[in-house]
N, C-alpha and C positions, 0 to 999 in steps of 0.2 A: 610490599604493602602500599596501596594507593592512598594519597592524601589530597585534601582540598582545603580551602580556606573559607571560614564563616564570613558571609558578606556583611554581617552586622558588627562583629567585634574582631575579625581578622584572626581568630584562633585556628590553628591547624587541626583538621579533623581527619580521623582515620576512617577510610571508606572500605577497608577489607582488601582481599587479594584481587578480586575482579569486580569492580563496581560496574553498574549498568545504568543506562538512562532510565529515569523514573525512580531510582532508588532514593528513599527519603532518609535523612539523617537529622538528628537533633543536636545542636551545639550544647556541649556539656557546660560551657561557661555562661552563655547568655540565654539559652533556651530557644533560640531561633530554630524553626523547622524549615529545613532546606531540602532541595531535590537536585539530583544530578541531571543536568541538562545537556552536557557534552562529556565525552570520554577522553578525547585526545585533542587538546589538553583538557584535563579535568576542570569542569566549570559547574558551579552551584548557583542556584537562584532560589527565591522564596518558593516554597511548596504551596500549591493551590489548595485551598480548603474546599473540598468537594461539597460539603454541606452548604457553604456560602453560595455556591453556584446553582443550587436547587431552583428549578423553574417556579416553584410555588412561592418563592420569596419575592418575585418581581410582579409589579402591578402592570399587567398588559393592557388594561383598560384606561390607563392614564391618558388624558387628552392634553397634549402639549399646547395645542392652539388655544384651547379654552383657558389654560393656565396663563398663557401669554397675554390674554385679554384682561386678566385680573379676576377671573371667576374662581 
C-alpha cells in the first residue's frame, strides 16, 4: 500500500496499491485536495482547480499601460 503525506497538515494518506501521476486525494483530516505529482518517491502537491483556470474568468482586454497612468 503506497502512502504520501498531506502538505497542509502532514497526515499520512493512503494512495492505494498503484498510485499514478494526476491521481487526486482529499485529506481526511484537513480536507486539502491534493494530486500525485511524482511516483518515486511519492510526492503530493495542491490539486489545480480546473474551473479556476477557465479562460472566461480572465479579462484579456485589460490595459496595463492605461492602469499604470491612473486611468
